[in-house]
C-alpha positions as CSV (number, residue, x, y, z in Angstrom):
1,M,0.0,0.0,0.0
2,P,1.5,3.4,-1.0
3,R,2.6,5.6,1.9
4,R,0.4,8.7,2.4
5,E,2.3,11.8,1.3
6,R,3.2,14.0,4.3
7,N,1.6,17.4,4.3
8,K,4.3,20.0,3.4
9,F,2.5,22.8,5.2
10,V,0.8,21.7,8.4
11,K,0.3,18.7,10.6
12,R,-2.7,17.7,12.7
13,G,-2.6,19.3,16.2
14,Q,-0.2,22.0,15.2
15,I,-0.8,25.5,16.7
16,L,-0.6,28.3,14.2
17,K,-0.7,32.0,14.1
18,L,-2.6,33.1,11.0
19,L,-3.7,36.3,9.3
20,I,-7.2,35.9,8.0
21,E,-7.5,37.2,4.4
22,D,-11.0,36.2,3.1
23,Y,-14.4,35.1,4.3
24,A,-16.3,32.0,3.2
25,Y,-19.9,31.0,3.9
26,G,-20.6,29.8,7.5
27,G,-18.2,32.2,9.1
28,K,-15.1,30.4,7.9
29,G,-12.2,32.8,7.7
30,I,-9.6,31.9,5.0
31,A,-5.8,32.2,5.8
32,R,-3.0,31.2,3.4
33,I,0.4,29.6,4.2
34,R,3.0,30.4,1.6
35,N,6.4,28.7,1.4
36,E,8.8,27.1,-1.1
37,H,6.1,24.4,-1.8
38,G,3.6,26.9,-2.9
39,E,0.3,28.2,-1.3
40,F,-1.9,26.4,1.1
41,V,-5.4,27.3,2.3
42,V,-6.5,27.2,6.0
43,F,-10.1,27.6,7.1
44,V,-10.7,29.0,10.6
45,P,-14.4,29.3,11.8
46,N,-15.7,32.4,13.4
47,T,-13.0,34.7,12.1
48,L,-12.9,37.8,9.8
49,P,-10.5,39.2,7.2
50,G,-7.9,41.4,8.9
51,Q,-7.8,39.4,12.2
52,L,-4.6,37.7,13.5
53,V,-5.6,34.5,15.2
54,K,-4.2,31.6,17.1
55,A,-5.7,28.3,15.9
56,Q,-5.1,24.5,16.0
57,V,-5.1,22.2,13.0
58,K,-8.0,19.7,13.4
59,K,-8.0,18.2,9.9
60,S,-5.7,18.5,6.9
61,S,-5.6,17.3,3.3
62,K,-3.2,17.9,0.4
63,T,-5.0,21.1,-0.6
64,Y,-6.4,22.7,2.6
65,A,-6.7,22.4,6.4
66,E,-9.4,23.1,8.9
67,C,-8.6,24.6,12.3
68,K,-10.2,25.3,15.6
69,L,-10.0,28.9,16.8
70,F,-8.3,29.4,20.2
71,E,-8.0,33.2,20.4
72,V,-8.1,36.4,18.4
73,L,-4.7,38.0,18.9
74,K,-5.4,41.2,16.9
75,Y,-8.8,42.4,15.8
76,S,-9.7,43.6,12.3
77,D,-9.6,47.3,11.5
78,D,-13.3,47.1,10.8
79,E,-14.1,46.0,14.4
80,V,-15.1,48.4,17.2
81,E,-15.3,48.3,21.0
82,M,-18.5,47.0,22.5
83,P,-19.8,47.4,26.1
84,Y,-20.5,43.7,26.4
85,Q,-18.6,40.7,27.6
86,T,-17.3,38.7,24.6
87,I,-18.6,35.2,24.4
88,P,-18.1,32.4,21.9
89,G,-21.7,32.6,20.8
90,A,-21.2,36.1,19.4
91,P,-17.9,36.0,17.4
92,Y,-18.8,39.1,15.3
93,I,-20.2,41.4,17.9
94,K,-17.4,43.9,17.4
95,L,-18.1,44.1,13.6
96,P,-20.7,46.8,12.7
97,I,-23.9,45.2,11.7
98,E,-23.9,46.6,8.1
99,K,-20.6,44.9,7.5
100,Q,-22.0,41.6,8.9
101,H,-24.8,41.8,6.4
102,Q,-22.4,42.3,3.5
103,Y,-20.4,39.2,4.5
104,K,-23.6,37.1,4.9
105,K,-25.2,38.2,1.7
106,Q,-22.0,37.8,-0.5
107,S,-21.0,34.4,0.9
108,T,-24.6,32.9,0.7
109,L,-25.1,34.0,-2.9
110,E,-21.7,32.4,-3.8
111,L,-22.8,29.2,-2.1
112,F,-25.9,29.0,-4.3
113,K,-23.8,29.5,-7.4
114,R,-21.3,26.8,-6.3
115,I,-23.5,24.1,-4.7
116,G,-27.0,24.9,-6.2
117,K,-25.7,25.7,-9.7
118,V,-27.9,28.8,-9.7
119,I,-25.8,31.0,-12.0
120,N,-28.2,34.0,-12.0
121,I,-29.0,34.0,-8.2
122,E,-28.4,37.8,-8.0
123,D,-31.3,38.3,-10.5
124,K,-33.7,36.4,-8.2
125,F,-32.6,38.3,-5.0
126,D,-35.5,40.0,-3.3
127,E,-34.5,41.4,0.1
128,F,-32.1,41.2,3.0
129,V,-34.4,41.3,6.0
130,T,-32.6,42.7,9.1
131,S,-33.3,41.8,12.7
132,P,-35.4,44.4,14.5
133,N,-33.2,44.0,17.6
134,T,-29.5,43.9,17.0
135,F,-28.7,43.3,20.7
136,H,-30.6,41.4,23.4
137,Y,-32.6,39.5,20.9
138,R,-32.5,35.9,22.2
139,N,-35.3,34.3,24.1
140,K,-33.4,31.3,25.4
141,M,-29.9,30.8,26.8
142,E,-28.1,27.8,28.3
143,Y,-25.3,28.5,30.9
144,G,-23.0,25.7,31.9
145,F,-21.4,25.0,35.3
146,S,-17.8,23.9,35.4
147,A,-15.2,23.0,38.0
148,I,-12.4,24.2,35.6
149,G,-12.3,27.9,34.8
150,Y,-10.0,30.2,32.8
151,N,-7.7,32.9,34.1
152,H,-7.5,35.6,31.4
153,E,-4.5,37.3,32.9
154,L,-2.4,34.2,33.3
155,K,-4.0,32.7,30.1
156,T,-4.4,29.3,31.7
157,D,-7.1,27.0,33.2
158,V,-7.6,27.1,36.9
159,D,-9.7,25.1,39.4
160,E,-12.7,27.3,40.2
161,F,-16.4,27.2,40.3
162,T,-17.7,28.7,37.1
163,L,-21.1,29.5,35.5
164,G,-21.2,30.8,32.0
165,F,-20.0,29.4,28.6
166,K,-17.2,27.1,27.4
167,K,-13.9,28.8,26.9
168,R,-13.5,29.1,23.1
169,G,-11.7,26.1,21.6
170,T,-12.1,23.8,24.7
171,W,-14.7,21.3,25.9
172,W,-13.4,20.9,29.5
173,C,-13.0,24.6,30.5
174,G,-15.7,27.0,31.6
175,D,-15.6,30.8,31.5
176,N,-17.6,32.9,33.9
177,L,-20.2,35.3,32.5
178,N,-19.8,38.3,34.8
179,D,-21.7,40.8,32.7
180,D,-24.2,41.4,29.9
181,S,-23.3,39.5,26.7
182,G,-25.4,41.7,24.5
183,L,-27.4,38.7,23.3
184,F,-29.9,37.8,26.1
185,D,-31.7,39.7,28.9
186,A,-29.4,42.4,30.3
187,E,-31.0,42.4,33.8
188,F,-30.8,38.7,34.1
189,E,-27.2,38.3,32.8
190,S,-25.9,41.1,35.1
191,Q,-27.1,39.0,38.1
192,L,-25.9,35.6,36.9
193,K,-22.8,36.1,39.1
194,D,-25.2,36.2,42.1
195,I,-26.7,32.9,41.1
196,R,-23.2,31.5,40.8
197,A,-22.3,32.8,44.3
198,Y,-25.5,31.2,45.7
199,C,-24.7,27.8,44.2
200,E,-21.0,28.0,45.2
201,A,-21.9,28.7,48.8
202,T,-23.7,25.4,49.0
203,N,-20.3,23.6,48.8
204,L,-21.8,21.3,46.2
205,A,-19.5,20.6,43.2
206,P,-20.0,21.9,39.7
207,W,-19.6,19.5,36.8
208,H,-16.0,18.4,36.1
209,A,-16.0,17.5,32.4
210,P,-12.8,15.4,32.2
211,Q,-13.8,13.4,35.3
212,K,-17.5,13.4,34.5
213,V,-18.6,14.0,38.1
214,G,-20.3,16.9,40.0
215,F,-23.7,18.1,41.0
216,F,-24.5,21.4,39.2
217,R,-24.6,21.0,35.4
218,Y,-26.6,23.7,33.6
219,F,-28.9,26.7,34.2
220,V,-31.3,27.2,31.3
221,V,-33.5,30.3,30.9
222,R,-36.4,31.1,28.6
223,K,-37.8,34.6,28.2
224,S,-41.1,35.8,26.9
225,Y,-40.9,39.1,25.0
226,K,-44.7,39.5,25.4
227,T,-44.8,39.2,29.2
228,K,-41.1,39.7,30.1
229,K,-41.4,36.5,32.3
230,L,-38.5,34.2,32.8
231,L,-38.8,30.4,33.0
232,F,-35.8,28.6,34.6
233,N,-34.5,25.1,34.5
234,L,-31.7,24.0,36.9
235,V,-30.0,20.8,35.7
236,T,-28.1,18.7,38.2
237,T,-27.1,15.1,38.8
238,S,-29.0,13.1,41.4
239,Y,-25.8,12.7,43.5
240,D,-26.0,15.1,46.5
241,L,-29.6,16.2,45.6
242,P,-30.9,15.7,49.2
243,K,-28.3,18.4,50.3
244,F,-29.8,21.0,47.9
245,D,-33.0,22.9,48.8
246,L,-34.8,23.5,45.6
247,D,-37.6,25.5,47.2
248,K,-35.0,27.9,48.8
249,F,-33.4,28.3,45.4
250,A,-36.8,29.3,43.9
251,E,-37.2,31.8,46.7
252,F,-33.7,33.2,45.9
253,L,-34.6,33.6,42.2
254,V,-37.8,35.5,43.2
255,S,-35.8,37.7,45.5
256,L,-33.6,38.6,42.4
257,F,-36.3,39.0,39.7
258,G,-39.6,39.3,41.5
259,N,-42.7,38.7,39.5
260,R,-40.7,38.2,36.3
261,V,-40.2,34.6,37.5
262,A,-42.7,32.4,35.7
263,G,-41.5,29.2,37.1
264,L,-38.5,27.0,38.1
265,L,-38.0,23.4,36.8
266,H,-35.5,20.9,38.0
267,T,-34.0,18.3,35.7
268,V,-32.0,15.3,36.8
269,N,-29.3,14.4,34.3
270,D,-26.9,11.6,35.3
271,E,-25.7,10.9,31.8
272,I,-22.2,11.8,30.9
273,G,-23.1,13.2,27.5
274,D,-22.9,17.0,27.2
275,R,-26.7,17.7,26.9
276,T,-29.0,19.7,29.1
277,I,-32.0,17.3,28.7
278,A,-31.2,13.7,29.4
279,T,-32.9,10.9,27.5
280,S,-33.2,9.2,30.9
281,G,-33.8,11.1,34.2
282,S,-36.6,13.3,35.2
283,I,-37.9,16.9,35.0
284,S,-40.2,18.3,37.7
285,L,-41.8,21.6,38.5
286,V,-40.5,23.3,41.7
287,Y,-42.2,26.6,41.6
288,G,-44.8,28.5,39.4
289,K,-45.7,27.4,36.0
290,D,-43.9,25.2,33.5
291,K,-44.7,27.3,30.4
292,I,-44.6,30.9,29.2
293,I,-46.7,32.6,26.5
294,E,-45.1,34.3,23.5
295,E,-46.7,36.3,20.8
296,L,-46.0,36.1,17.1
297,L,-48.0,38.3,14.6
298,N,-50.9,38.7,17.1
299,L,-51.1,35.0,17.7
300,D,-50.3,33.5,21.2
301,F,-48.0,30.4,21.5
302,E,-47.5,28.5,24.8
303,I,-43.9,27.4,25.1
304,S,-42.5,24.7,27.5
305,M,-38.8,24.4,28.3
306,K,-38.5,21.6,25.7
307,S,-40.6,23.2,22.9
308,F,-38.8,24.3,19.8
309,F,-39.5,28.0,19.3
310,Q,-37.7,30.6,17.2
311,T,-34.8,32.0,19.3
312,N,-35.2,35.6,18.0
313,P,-39.0,36.1,18.1
314,K,-39.0,39.7,16.7
315,S,-37.0,38.6,13.7
316,A,-39.1,35.4,13.4
317,E,-42.1,37.7,12.8
318,K,-40.3,39.2,9.9
319,L,-39.2,35.7,8.7
320,Y,-42.8,34.4,8.8
321,T,-44.2,37.5,7.2
322,K,-41.8,36.9,4.3
323,V,-42.9,33.2,4.1
324,I,-46.6,34.2,4.1
325,D,-46.0,36.9,1.5
326,Y,-44.4,34.4,-0.8
327,A,-47.2,31.8,-0.2
328,L,-49.9,34.4,-0.8
329,E,-48.3,36.1,-3.7
330,N,-50.7,34.3,-6.0
331,K,-53.6,34.1,-3.6
332,E,-55.9,31.9,-5.7
333,T,-53.4,29.1,-5.2
334,I,-54.1,29.3,-1.4
335,D,-57.8,30.1,-0.9
336,N,-60.1,27.1,-0.7
337,T,-57.2,24.7,-1.1
338,V,-55.2,22.3,1.0
339,V,-51.7,23.7,1.9
340,M,-49.0,21.3,3.2
341,D,-46.8,22.6,6.0
342,L,-44.0,20.0,6.1
343,F,-41.5,19.9,9.0
344,C,-44.0,22.2,10.7
345,G,-42.6,22.1,14.2
346,T,-45.2,23.8,16.5
347,G,-47.3,24.8,13.5
348,T,-46.5,28.5,13.6
349,I,-46.4,29.2,9.8
350,G,-49.5,27.1,9.1
351,Q,-51.5,28.9,11.8
352,I,-50.5,32.4,10.5
353,L,-51.3,31.3,6.9
354,A,-54.7,29.9,7.9
355,S,-55.6,33.1,9.7
356,R,-54.9,35.1,6.5
357,S,-56.6,33.1,3.9
358,E,-60.1,32.0,3.2
359,N,-61.3,28.4,3.8
360,T,-57.7,27.1,3.5
361,K,-57.0,23.7,5.1
362,I,-53.5,23.2,6.5
363,V,-51.9,19.8,6.8
364,G,-48.9,20.0,9.1
365,V,-46.5,17.2,9.5
366,D,-43.5,16.9,11.9
367,I,-41.6,13.9,13.4
368,V,-41.4,15.5,16.9
369,A,-44.6,14.4,18.8
370,S,-44.3,17.0,21.5
371,A,-44.1,19.8,18.9
372,I,-47.3,18.5,17.3
373,E,-49.1,18.5,20.6
374,D,-48.0,22.1,21.1
375,A,-49.2,22.9,17.6
376,K,-52.7,21.5,18.4
377,E,-52.9,23.4,21.7
378,N,-51.8,26.6,20.1
379,A,-54.3,26.3,17.3
380,K,-57.1,25.7,19.8
381,R,-55.9,28.7,21.9
382,N,-55.9,31.0,18.8
383,G,-59.3,29.7,17.6
384,I,-58.0,28.8,14.2
385,E,-59.8,26.0,12.4
386,G,-59.0,24.0,9.3
387,L,-55.7,22.7,10.7
388,K,-54.7,19.0,10.8
389,F,-51.4,18.1,12.5
390,Y,-49.7,14.7,12.2
391,A,-46.7,13.5,14.3
392,A,-44.9,11.4,11.6
393,D,-41.8,11.2,9.5
394,V,-42.5,13.3,6.4
395,G,-41.4,10.7,3.9
396,K,-43.4,7.9,5.6
397,F,-46.5,10.2,5.8
398,L,-46.4,10.9,2.1
399,N,-46.1,7.2,1.4
400,E,-49.1,6.5,3.5
401,H,-51.2,9.3,2.0
402,P,-51.1,9.0,-1.8
403,E,-54.4,10.9,-2.0
404,Y,-52.6,14.2,-1.8
405,T,-50.7,13.6,-5.1
406,N,-51.7,16.2,-7.7
407,K,-54.1,17.8,-5.1
408,I,-51.7,20.2,-3.4
409,R,-50.9,23.5,-5.1
410,T,-48.7,25.0,-2.4
411,I,-46.2,23.4,0.0
412,I,-44.3,25.1,2.8
413,L,-41.0,23.4,3.7
414,D,-39.1,24.3,6.9
415,P,-36.6,21.4,7.6
416,A,-33.9,21.0,10.2
417,R,-30.3,22.0,9.5
418,A,-29.6,18.7,7.7
419,G,-32.1,19.7,5.0
420,I,-34.4,17.2,3.3
421,A,-33.3,13.6,2.7
422,P,-33.1,13.0,-1.1
423,K,-35.8,10.2,-1.0
424,T,-38.1,12.5,1.0
425,L,-37.5,15.4,-1.4
426,K,-38.4,13.1,-4.3
427,K,-41.7,12.2,-2.7
428,I,-42.4,16.0,-2.2
429,I,-41.6,16.6,-5.8
430,N,-44.0,13.8,-6.8
431,L,-46.9,15.7,-5.1
432,N,-46.6,17.9,-8.2
433,A,-47.3,21.2,-6.3
434,E,-47.3,24.4,-8.4
435,R,-45.2,26.3,-5.8
436,L,-42.9,25.6,-2.9
437,V,-41.9,28.1,-0.2
438,Y,-38.7,26.6,1.3
439,V,-37.4,28.1,4.5
440,S,-34.0,27.1,5.7
441,C,-31.6,27.7,8.6
442,N,-28.8,26.1,6.7
443,P,-28.4,27.5,3.1
444,A,-25.7,24.9,2.4
445,T,-28.2,22.0,2.5
446,Q,-30.9,24.2,0.9
447,A,-28.5,24.9,-2.0
448,R,-28.0,21.2,-2.4
449,D,-31.8,20.6,-2.5
450,T,-32.2,23.4,-4.9
451,E,-30.2,21.6,-7.6
452,Q,-32.5,18.5,-7.2
453,L,-35.6,20.8,-7.4
454,M,-34.4,22.6,-10.5
455,Q,-33.7,19.2,-12.2
456,A,-37.4,18.3,-11.4
457,G,-38.7,21.4,-13.2
458,Y,-38.9,24.0,-10.4
459,T,-37.3,27.4,-10.9
460,I,-36.5,30.1,-8.3
461,K,-38.8,33.0,-8.5
462,K,-37.7,34.9,-5.5
463,F,-35.0,34.6,-2.9
464,S,-34.6,36.5,0.5
465,L,-32.2,36.4,3.4
466,V,-33.4,37.0,7.0
467,D,-30.9,37.8,9.7
468,Q,-32.2,35.9,12.7
469,F,-28.8,35.8,14.6
470,P,-26.8,39.0,14.5
471,H,-23.1,38.7,15.5
472,T,-23.0,35.1,14.3
473,A,-22.4,33.5,10.9
474,H,-26.0,32.1,10.7
475,I,-28.5,33.3,8.2
476,E,-32.0,32.1,7.2
477,T,-33.1,31.9,3.6
478,V,-36.6,31.9,2.1
479,I,-37.0,30.8,-1.5
480,L,-40.2,30.8,-3.6
481,F,-40.0,27.9,-6.2
482,E,-42.5,27.7,-9.1
483,K,-43.1,24.8,-11.5
484,A,-41.7,25.7,-14.9
C-alpha cells in the first residue's frame, strides 16, 4: 500500500498564528500559508478578514486544512469596541452590523452558485431582512457550570467554580459570565454572578467535564418578549440532591427577579453526555408554571422548556411575514385549497397562513410528537380552524397518504439543519405542487436541495435572506419555487 504523502505545510494538532485574508460561507475565515512548496489554504471558523488569530489544526488534506479557533490575537480594523462581555456565541459582535450583512449576503449568494448551480442568483434576489433587535434579541440561553475555569491574565485554566460558557476552543474549561453578553436579557445576565455565588456557597461541586462528576450542570433560561417573564431550568445530577434545597433556590430567584419569575423546573441528568435534557432522568416543576406565553404576529403560543421555538421572536415575525408573503403572492393558489406545511414544528407558519386566507385547510407534519401536541394546543388557543397536524416522518407520511398527489398547489418546507433527505424530497416533488416556499436555517443543504428541485422542473422566482442571529455566521433563507 503506498505511503500517504506527508503534508508539506501543516500537521494535525499544530498550533498556528494566522492572518485571515478572506471570508467563506458559514463564518469560515480563510488564511493562506506560503512557502517554497507553494500556497496552502487554511479555514478557521468564526473569524474575519484582517484578524490575526491563534488556531489549532484539526483536519488536513493535500489542498487545505481546517482549524479550531483558540484566540483572536489582533482584531480587524473594521471591528469596534463594545460594552459587552465577549462570548463564543457572538464572534462578530465587534463588527458593525452593516458589514456583517455584507459578508452574509455575499457568501450565501456564492454558495448557491457553487452548490446549487444557480448562476443568476443575484437576479432572483428580493430582500435582505434585518433583525429588529441587533442586541438582546435571544429568548433562550443555556449556561454551563464547570469545575475548571479560565484565568484571562495568566492565560491558563484554573480550578474554580464557574457558571457561563465554554472557553473558546475547549470542551473541558468554563468561562464565567460576569456581565451582559449583549445577546440575552441584560437584567438577568448582570445578576448571573449572584446565582453562581449562591450555588457555590452550598459547597456542592460543579460539573468536572474530564472526570464526569459533579452536582451542578446547567442553568437554562427562557424569556417571553410578550410578558417579560423568565422560565428557569436547573439541571443537576441526582448525586447530593438531598443536600440542595430547591424551594429555597426558587425563593432566591424570586428575590432577584420578583414577578418576572414564571417558574422553576429541575432536571436530573446523570448521563455523561454534554446535553441539558437527558434521555433518561426526570424533569419536575419546583415553583410557578412550566410554560410561558409568547406572541408572534398577534397569535399566542404556549412554550414549554423543551418546545422548539424561534430564538429571535421579533426577527421570526419578519421571517414568517416573508414566508406568508411568498405563499400568498398568487392568492388563488391558497384560498379554498389544502396547503401542506412539512417539517412544521409547533405549526406557527400554518396557523398564520390559515388566519390570513379563506377556507384554507393546512396539513402540518413533523416527526417530533411534543411539537405537534404544542401545535394542536396553540391552534385551539388562537381559535384557528382547518388545521390538521400529524406526528410522523414526512417521507413515511407521504407514502401512507397518496391521496394528496396532484391535489396540493402550495407546499411550505421548513426542515432542520440537515435539509431534506433525497428520498423524501423526491416524494415531495412527486406531489406535483405548483409552488414551494422553502425556509432554511442552513443555506448549504438548501442549495444542495435546490439543484434537485431545479432538475425536477422547479425554478427560483424569489429569494430572500433573513438575519435571525446578529453577531454570528448564521443566516435564514426563504425561496419561492414555481413549477416551470
